[in-house]
Structures are given as structure tokens and as C-alpha cells.
C-alpha positions as CSV (number, residue, x, y, z in Angstrom):
1,M,37.6,-199.8,-74.5
2,K,38.7,-200.8,-71.0
3,T,38.8,-204.4,-72.0
4,G,41.0,-203.7,-75.0
5,A,43.3,-201.5,-72.8
6,A,43.5,-204.2,-70.2
7,K,44.5,-206.8,-72.8
8,R,47.2,-204.5,-74.2
9,T,48.5,-203.9,-70.7
10,G,48.6,-207.7,-70.0
11,F,50.4,-208.3,-73.3
12,W,53.2,-205.8,-72.3
13,F,53.5,-207.5,-69.0
14,I,54.0,-211.0,-70.5
15,L,56.1,-209.8,-73.4
16,P,59.5,-210.0,-71.5
17,S,58.7,-213.6,-70.5
18,M,57.8,-214.5,-74.1
19,I,61.0,-213.0,-75.4
20,F,63.0,-214.9,-72.7
21,V,61.3,-218.2,-73.6
22,L,61.9,-217.5,-77.3
23,I,65.6,-216.7,-76.9
24,F,66.6,-219.2,-74.2
25,F,64.3,-222.1,-75.0
26,L,62.7,-222.2,-78.4
27,V,65.8,-221.0,-80.4
28,P,68.2,-223.5,-78.7
29,L,65.6,-226.3,-79.1
30,V,65.3,-225.6,-82.9
31,A,69.1,-225.4,-83.1
32,V,69.5,-228.8,-81.3
33,L,66.9,-230.4,-83.6
34,I,68.8,-229.1,-86.7
35,M,72.1,-230.2,-85.3
36,S,70.8,-233.7,-84.6
37,M,70.4,-234.2,-88.3
38,T,74.0,-233.3,-89.1
39,N,77.4,-234.8,-88.4
40,F,78.4,-231.4,-86.9
41,P,82.1,-232.1,-86.3
42,L,84.1,-229.7,-84.0
43,L,86.3,-228.9,-87.0
44,G,85.4,-229.2,-90.7
45,D,82.3,-228.9,-92.8
46,V,78.9,-229.7,-91.4
47,E,77.2,-232.5,-93.4
48,Y,73.4,-233.2,-93.4
49,V,72.8,-236.8,-92.5
50,G,69.0,-236.8,-92.0
51,L,67.9,-239.4,-89.4
52,Q,71.2,-241.3,-89.5
53,N,72.1,-240.3,-85.9
54,Y,68.7,-241.6,-84.7
55,T,69.1,-244.9,-86.5
56,D,72.7,-245.3,-85.1
57,M,71.1,-245.0,-81.7
58,M,69.2,-248.2,-82.3
59,S,72.5,-250.2,-82.5
60,D,74.5,-248.2,-79.9
61,T,74.9,-250.8,-77.1
62,E,76.8,-248.3,-74.9
63,F,73.8,-246.0,-75.0
64,H,71.5,-248.9,-74.3
65,Q,73.6,-249.8,-71.2
66,T,73.4,-246.2,-69.9
67,I,69.6,-246.4,-70.2
68,I,69.6,-249.5,-68.1
69,Q,72.0,-248.0,-65.5
70,T,69.9,-244.8,-65.4
71,L,66.7,-246.7,-64.8
72,I,68.4,-248.8,-62.1
73,Y,69.6,-245.7,-60.4
74,T,66.1,-244.1,-60.7
75,V,64.4,-247.2,-59.2
76,L,66.9,-247.3,-56.3
77,V,67.0,-243.6,-55.4
78,T,63.3,-242.7,-55.7
79,P,61.9,-244.8,-52.8
80,P,64.3,-243.6,-50.1
81,L,64.0,-240.0,-51.3
82,F,60.2,-240.3,-51.1
83,F,60.0,-242.0,-47.7
84,V,62.7,-240.0,-46.0
85,G,61.0,-236.8,-47.2
86,L,57.6,-238.1,-46.0
87,G,59.0,-239.2,-42.6
88,A,60.6,-235.8,-42.1
89,A,57.4,-234.0,-43.1
90,L,55.4,-236.1,-40.6
91,L,58.0,-235.4,-37.9
92,I,58.0,-231.6,-38.3
93,R,54.4,-230.7,-39.5
94,K,53.4,-229.4,-36.1
95,T,54.6,-226.0,-35.1
96,N,56.7,-226.0,-31.9
97,K,60.3,-225.4,-30.9
98,L,61.4,-229.0,-31.4
99,S,59.9,-229.2,-34.9
100,S,61.5,-225.8,-35.8
101,F,64.9,-227.3,-34.9
102,F,64.4,-230.4,-37.0
103,R,63.0,-228.3,-39.8
104,T,66.2,-226.3,-39.9
105,F,68.3,-229.4,-39.5
106,F,66.7,-231.2,-42.4
107,F,66.6,-228.1,-44.6
108,M,70.3,-227.3,-44.3
109,P,71.6,-229.7,-47.1
110,L,69.2,-228.2,-49.6
111,V,70.9,-224.7,-49.5
112,I,74.2,-226.3,-50.4
113,G,75.0,-226.3,-54.1
114,F,74.7,-229.6,-55.8
115,G,78.3,-229.6,-57.0
116,S,79.5,-228.5,-53.6
117,A,77.6,-231.4,-52.0
118,A,79.0,-233.9,-54.4
119,F,82.6,-232.7,-53.7
120,L,81.9,-232.8,-50.0
121,W,80.8,-236.4,-50.1
122,Y,83.7,-237.2,-52.4
123,W,86.1,-235.8,-49.8
124,L,84.3,-237.6,-46.9
125,L,84.6,-240.9,-48.7
126,D,88.3,-240.5,-49.7
127,P,90.2,-243.5,-48.3
128,G,93.2,-241.4,-47.2
129,T,91.7,-238.3,-45.6
130,G,87.9,-238.9,-45.5
131,Y,86.1,-239.1,-42.2
132,I,83.8,-242.0,-43.2
133,P,86.7,-244.5,-44.0
134,Q,88.4,-243.3,-40.8
135,L,85.2,-243.9,-38.8
136,L,84.9,-247.4,-40.2
137,R,88.5,-248.2,-39.3
138,D,87.9,-246.8,-35.7
139,L,84.9,-249.1,-35.4
140,G,87.0,-252.1,-36.1
141,F,86.2,-252.8,-39.8
142,G,89.8,-252.4,-40.8
143,A,91.3,-250.6,-43.8
144,M,89.2,-250.9,-46.9
145,E,90.9,-252.9,-49.7
146,K,89.2,-250.7,-52.3
147,P,87.9,-247.1,-52.1
148,I,84.1,-247.0,-51.7
149,L,83.8,-245.1,-55.0
150,G,86.1,-247.5,-56.8
151,Y,83.8,-250.6,-56.9
152,M,80.2,-251.6,-57.4
153,P,77.8,-251.4,-55.7
154,G,79.7,-249.1,-53.3
155,A,80.0,-246.3,-55.8
156,L,76.3,-246.3,-56.7
157,L,75.1,-246.6,-53.1
158,A,77.4,-243.7,-52.1
159,V,75.9,-241.5,-54.7
160,I,72.3,-242.5,-53.7
161,L,73.1,-241.7,-50.1
162,M,74.4,-238.3,-51.1
163,V,71.3,-237.5,-53.2
164,V,68.9,-238.6,-50.4
165,W,70.8,-236.4,-47.9
166,K,70.7,-233.5,-50.3
167,F,67.2,-233.6,-51.8
168,S,64.9,-235.3,-49.3
169,S,64.5,-231.9,-47.6
170,L,62.8,-230.7,-50.8
171,Q,60.3,-233.5,-50.6
172,M,59.9,-232.7,-47.0
173,I,58.9,-229.1,-47.7
174,L,56.4,-229.9,-50.4
175,L,54.7,-232.7,-48.3
176,M,54.8,-230.6,-45.1
177,A,53.0,-227.7,-46.9
178,A,50.4,-230.1,-48.2
179,M,49.9,-231.6,-44.7
180,Q,49.5,-228.2,-43.1
181,G,46.7,-227.4,-45.6
182,I,44.6,-230.2,-44.1
183,D,41.7,-228.9,-42.0
184,P,42.7,-229.6,-38.3
185,E,39.0,-230.3,-37.6
186,V,39.2,-233.3,-39.8
187,L,42.0,-234.8,-37.8
188,E,40.4,-233.8,-34.5
189,S,37.2,-235.5,-35.5
190,S,39.0,-238.7,-36.4
191,E,40.8,-238.7,-33.0
192,M,37.4,-238.3,-31.3
193,D,36.2,-241.3,-33.2
194,G,39.1,-243.3,-31.8
195,A,41.4,-243.3,-34.9
196,V,45.1,-244.0,-33.9
197,K,47.9,-242.1,-35.6
198,W,48.7,-244.7,-38.2
199,K,45.0,-245.0,-39.2
200,Q,44.9,-241.2,-39.5
201,L,47.9,-241.3,-41.8
202,R,46.6,-244.1,-43.9
203,Y,42.9,-243.1,-44.3
204,I,43.0,-239.3,-43.9
205,T,46.4,-237.7,-44.4
206,L,47.7,-239.6,-47.3
207,P,44.5,-239.6,-49.4
208,L,44.1,-235.8,-48.8
209,I,47.6,-235.1,-50.1
210,K,47.7,-237.7,-52.8
211,R,48.1,-235.1,-55.5
212,T,51.2,-233.7,-53.8
213,L,52.5,-237.2,-53.3
214,G,52.2,-237.9,-57.0
215,M,53.9,-234.7,-57.9
216,V,56.8,-235.4,-55.5
217,F,57.2,-238.9,-56.9
218,I,57.3,-237.8,-60.5
219,L,59.7,-234.9,-59.7
220,S,62.0,-237.5,-58.2
221,I,61.8,-239.7,-61.3
222,A,62.4,-236.7,-63.6
223,G,65.5,-235.6,-61.6
224,S,66.9,-239.1,-61.6
225,L,66.6,-239.4,-65.3
226,L,68.7,-236.3,-65.7
227,A,71.4,-237.4,-63.2
228,F,74.8,-236.2,-64.2
229,D,76.6,-233.9,-61.7
230,Q,76.8,-236.4,-58.9
231,F,78.2,-239.1,-61.0
232,F,80.6,-236.8,-62.9
233,I,82.1,-235.5,-59.7
234,M,82.0,-238.5,-57.4
235,T,82.6,-241.5,-59.7
236,G,83.5,-240.1,-63.1
237,G,81.2,-242.7,-64.6
238,G,83.3,-245.5,-63.1
239,P,84.2,-248.1,-62.2
240,E,84.5,-249.2,-65.8
241,G,81.5,-247.1,-66.9
242,Q,79.1,-248.8,-64.5
243,T,77.7,-245.5,-63.1
244,E,77.5,-243.7,-66.5
245,T,74.0,-242.3,-67.0
246,M,72.2,-241.2,-70.2
247,V,73.2,-237.5,-69.7
248,F,76.7,-238.5,-68.8
249,Y,76.9,-240.4,-72.1
250,V,75.6,-237.3,-74.0
251,W,78.4,-235.2,-72.4
252,R,81.0,-237.8,-73.3
253,Q,79.8,-237.9,-76.9
254,A,79.8,-234.1,-77.1
255,F,83.0,-233.1,-75.2
256,R,85.2,-236.1,-75.4
257,S,84.4,-237.7,-78.8
258,F,83.3,-234.3,-80.2
259,N,80.4,-236.0,-82.0
260,L,78.1,-233.1,-81.5
261,G,75.5,-234.1,-84.0
262,Y,75.0,-237.5,-82.4
263,A,75.0,-235.9,-78.9
264,A,72.3,-233.5,-80.1
265,A,70.2,-236.5,-81.3
266,L,70.6,-238.2,-77.9
267,S,69.5,-235.0,-76.2
268,V,66.4,-234.9,-78.3
269,V,65.4,-238.4,-77.3
270,I,66.0,-237.8,-73.6
271,S,64.0,-234.5,-73.9
272,I,61.1,-236.5,-75.4
273,A,61.2,-238.9,-72.5
274,L,61.2,-236.0,-70.0
275,L,58.3,-234.4,-71.8
276,L,56.3,-237.6,-71.3
277,V,57.1,-237.6,-67.6
278,S,56.1,-233.9,-67.4
279,L,52.8,-234.6,-69.1
280,I,52.1,-237.3,-66.5
281,Q,53.0,-234.7,-63.8
282,V,50.6,-232.1,-65.3
283,R,47.8,-234.6,-65.5
284,F,48.4,-235.5,-61.8
285,I,48.3,-231.8,-60.8
286,N,45.1,-231.1,-62.8
287,E,43.4,-234.3,-61.7
288,K,40.1,-233.6,-60.0
289,D,39.4,-235.3,-56.7
């Protein structure tokens, strides 16, 4: 009887979460799947087209280009995110006044909204009023012929710099928490055996936090594949569409071309790619040492 009562109590506790997932995840997911098999115009009758939207994707060179651009961005932004976060975590992992100061200093960008951070950097890079172009002029580089965000690779590098500034602190927190979970006696024993700092890092610290390292790395990749806000605000997909990502292309198809059915099909494909990344992440987390 007690077991049955406990199960019923547990069911009532998880019921709100189940309803939330049903309403805000499963229902929209089914709706997008259905929409992806229609032409779904903004005005007019909805027509069932089957897998036509998915077959059109195979010959959509614009979409193929955004895939390449998204992958390039992912490859370029992931390493600096990872290594800046790791370096910051190594710097502040010990508890003292100096590390507390740096911890606060590195953490500050994370509390700023992503859109606000992108607008901030857009303003800082403005050739007329921005501090960065003014600083470059004061250092003797002269006036820039083109705005930093108006040409490649300046636009892409500026976005990468903003993202590293904004999100490396998240990597720092995750890695620092993993490092603080290492038994201090293990590190003390290695010091007594004559291990220098870099050998401690290579042979003790990194192997003991490899699961967190993998999780952080995969989170960076997943976030990069979903890149939209930073490019929408800072570059608008320019110059000439060279910073347009997959999600940006979905937005353009849905809200500029009003091709909602095709945009839904694109969303399904991107979701499948993210699901595969998530499965890799789950496997990493559940991997036994």
C-alpha cells in the first residue's frame, strides 16, 4: 500500500512537468512536422506537398552555402571558447581574494543578455562613434576604409570575439567546478613526487575532468550550430550573405519569403542534427571511467 501511495504521489509531482513538455514541446514539434509537408503560405489555402520541401532542400544551393558557413563559424569559434574558458578556470580554481576578483571579472559578461551584448559590440565597432575604431585611429592605424562589420573576414572575426567574450565564462564555471571536485591529496601527492604544474595539468587534472571537457566541447558545438542572434544583430547576414547561418536562413525563409512550409522542413533537418549532437553529449556524460 505504501509503495502504491508513493508512486501516486510521485506521479502527481511530475504531472505538471509532463503537461509542460506536452504543450510546449511535443505539440509544437508535431505541428512543425505537419507544416513541413505543406506549402503553408502566409495567405491562401494550405496544400499538402508530401516530401517536396525536403527534396527541394537537396538542390537549394543557398542552404548548402549556409551549412558551410555555419560549420566554418563552428570550427573557428569552438577552440577559443574552449581554451579561454579552460585558462580562466585554471587561473581562478584556488580560493583567495585575487581569484575571487578574477572570477567576478570573467563572470560579468555572462549576466548580460545575448542581444544586449551583440548590440553593445555593434556600437563599439561602429566606425563613427565606436570606441574600437577610435582606439585604432589613436594608435596610428588611421581611419578604416570599410567598417569592421562591413567586410570579410572582419565581420566574422568580430562576431567570434564577441561570442568568446560573452560565453567563455560559462565554460570557465563548468570546468572550475570539475577541477574543484578533484581530491587535493592527489595533487599534493604528485607535487611530492616532483611533478611540475604542466605535468599535473596534463597527466592528472585533464584526465580527471575529461567528461566535463567533452561536455563543454559539445555544448560549444551545439550552440554554434544554432547561431542566429549575434549575426542578425551585428552583421544582418552580410556582407553579401557571407555570415548567414542555417538558422538565419530558416528565419529568412519564414519571415521574409513567407515560405513557412519550407522553413519548417529546414527546422526539422537542423533539429535532427542537434539531436545527434545531444546523443553524443549524453553518451559522454554517461560514459564510465
